[in-house]
C-alpha positions as CSV (number, residue, x, y, z in Angstrom):
1,V,0.0,-0.1,-0.1
2,L,3.1,2.5,0.8
3,I,4.7,1.6,-2.3
4,A,1.4,2.0,-4.3
5,L,0.6,5.2,-2.5
6,S,4.1,6.9,-2.9
7,I,3.8,5.7,-6.9
8,G,0.2,7.7,-7.2
9,I,1.8,10.9,-5.5
10,G,4.8,10.6,-7.8
11,I,2.4,10.9,-10.4
12,L,-0.1,13.3,-9.3
13,I,2.4,16.4,-8.4
14,P,3.4,16.5,-11.8
15,S,0.3,16.4,-13.2
16,V,-1.2,19.2,-11.0
17,A,2.0,21.2,-11.8
18,L,1.3,20.5,-15.5
19,F,-2.4,22.0,-15.1
20,S,-1.1,24.9,-13.2
21,T,1.3,25.7,-16.1
22,S,-1.3,25.0,-18.9
23,S,-3.7,27.8,-17.3
24,K,-0.9,30.3,-17.3
25,V,-0.2,29.8,-20.9
26,V,-3.8,30.1,-21.6
27,E,-4.0,33.2,-19.5
28,K,-1.2,34.9,-21.5
29,S,-2.9,33.8,-24.8
30,R,-5.7,35.0,-24.1
31,N,-4.4,38.5,-23.1
32,L,-2.2,38.6,-26.3
33,S,-5.1,37.9,-28.4
34,F,-6.9,40.8,-26.4
35,A,-4.3,43.2,-27.0
36,S,-3.5,42.5,-30.7
37,S,-7.6,42.7,-31.5
38,L,-7.7,46.1,-29.3
39,S,-4.5,47.3,-31.2
40,R,-5.7,46.7,-34.7
41,Y,-9.2,48.1,-33.7
42,I,-7.3,51.3,-32.5
43,I,-5.7,51.7,-35.7
44,Q,-8.8,50.8,-38.1
45,N,-10.5,53.6,-36.5
46,M,-7.6,55.9,-37.0
47,M,-7.7,55.1,-40.4
48,T,-11.4,56.7,-40.6
49,M,-10.4,59.8,-38.6
50,K,-9.2,63.4,-39.7
51,M,-5.6,63.6,-40.0
52,D,-5.4,66.6,-37.4
53,K,-7.2,64.1,-34.9
54,I,-4.9,61.5,-34.8
55,V,-2.4,62.5,-31.9
56,S,-0.1,60.7,-29.3
57,V,-1.1,59.3,-26.1
58,P,2.2,59.0,-23.9
59,I,3.1,56.3,-22.0
60,P,2.1,55.3,-19.6
61,G,-1.1,55.4,-21.4
62,L,-4.8,55.7,-21.1
63,S,-6.5,53.2,-19.2
64,V,-8.9,50.9,-21.2
65,C,-11.2,50.7,-17.9
66,D,-10.9,53.4,-15.5
67,D,-11.6,50.9,-12.7
68,S,-14.3,52.9,-11.2
69,N,-18.3,53.3,-11.9
70,E,-17.9,56.0,-14.3
71,N,-18.3,55.6,-18.0
72,Y,-15.1,55.3,-19.8
73,Y,-15.7,55.8,-23.7
74,F,-12.6,56.4,-25.3
75,G,-14.0,59.6,-27.3
76,E,-13.0,60.5,-30.3
77,L,-10.6,57.6,-31.0
78,F,-13.1,55.0,-30.9
79,N,-16.3,57.1,-32.4
80,F,-18.4,56.2,-29.2
81,E,-19.5,59.7,-29.1
82,S,-20.9,62.3,-31.4
83,D,-20.1,66.2,-31.5
84,N,-22.9,67.0,-28.7
85,G,-21.4,64.3,-26.1
86,K,-24.4,61.8,-26.9
87,F,-23.8,58.1,-27.8
88,K,-23.8,57.6,-31.7
89,K,-26.3,54.9,-32.8
90,G,-25.1,51.1,-31.9
91,S,-22.3,52.8,-29.7
92,I,-21.7,50.9,-26.2
93,G,-19.5,52.4,-23.4
94,I,-17.6,50.1,-21.5
95,N,-18.8,50.2,-17.6
96,K,-20.2,47.9,-14.9
97,D,-23.7,48.3,-16.0
98,Q,-23.6,47.5,-19.6
99,L,-20.7,45.1,-20.0
100,P,-20.0,44.0,-16.6
101,E,-18.0,40.9,-17.6
102,L,-15.7,42.9,-20.0
103,Y,-15.2,45.7,-17.6
104,N,-14.4,43.1,-15.0
105,Y,-11.6,41.7,-17.2
106,L,-10.3,45.0,-18.2
107,A,-10.0,46.1,-14.9
108,K,-8.3,43.1,-13.5
109,Y,-5.6,43.3,-16.3
110,D,-5.4,46.9,-16.2
111,F,-5.2,47.3,-20.0
112,R,-3.7,50.5,-21.1
113,Y,-3.2,52.0,-24.6
114,S,-0.6,54.3,-25.6
115,I,0.0,55.9,-29.3
116,A,3.2,57.1,-30.6
117,V,2.6,59.4,-33.8
118,G,5.1,60.6,-36.2
119,E,4.7,62.7,-39.6
120,A,6.3,62.3,-43.3
121,N,6.0,64.5,-45.9
122,P,7.0,63.4,-49.0
123,S,6.2,66.3,-50.7
124,D,5.6,70.2,-50.3
125,D,1.8,69.6,-50.2
126,I,0.6,69.7,-46.8
127,S,-2.2,67.3,-47.6
128,D,0.3,64.6,-48.4
129,I,1.2,64.2,-44.6
130,I,1.5,60.3,-43.8
131,K,1.0,59.4,-40.3
132,S,3.2,56.8,-38.8
133,V,1.5,55.0,-36.0
134,T,2.5,52.9,-33.3
135,V,-0.2,51.6,-30.8
136,S,1.1,49.8,-27.6
137,I,-1.0,48.1,-25.3
138,T,0.3,47.1,-22.3
139,W,-1.3,44.7,-19.3
140,K,-0.2,43.1,-15.9
141,E,-1.3,39.9,-15.3
142,L,-2.5,38.2,-12.0
143,G,0.3,38.5,-9.0
144,V,3.0,39.6,-11.1
145,D,4.4,43.4,-11.3
146,K,5.9,42.9,-14.6
147,V,4.1,44.8,-17.4
148,Y,3.4,42.8,-20.7
149,Y,2.9,44.8,-24.0
150,Y,2.0,44.3,-27.6
151,K,3.3,46.7,-30.3
152,S,1.7,47.2,-33.7
153,H,2.6,49.8,-36.2
154,A,0.7,51.2,-39.5
155,Y,0.9,54.1,-42.0
156,I,-2.2,56.4,-42.2
157,I,-2.3,58.1,-45.4
158,P,-4.6,61.0,-46.1
159,R,-8.2,60.3,-47.5
């Protein structure tokens, strides 16, 4: 019985460690996937914006979720508000009331975005300015002070 018990424990301990490691890998993969999607979303929306509205957001960046019960609507960047401050049709604010699961996920990992914008003017014409945009998404994973990040880069030309 003692031999069987020690063999069982010898098999059980590595199995538990394997599940713990795999759950951490899944967590990192989910966060990286979200960061990639958010970065792509930001760049796609910038491509529809007026060139003068595309501005830098310095590091450490803005929180995607403000971690309070106040609404946080991303303003012009995410096109959630119209000029008069009201919601555009079909827009959703990220708050505890409208999207509680997403809100809690964003608050838990403290997702932030920062944007570095550079300009290039290939000719003397002011309307030919091309913007070089780098979007950085940062987040913290559970129990670790280390900040993880994802960067995406695009060139935005005048429409």
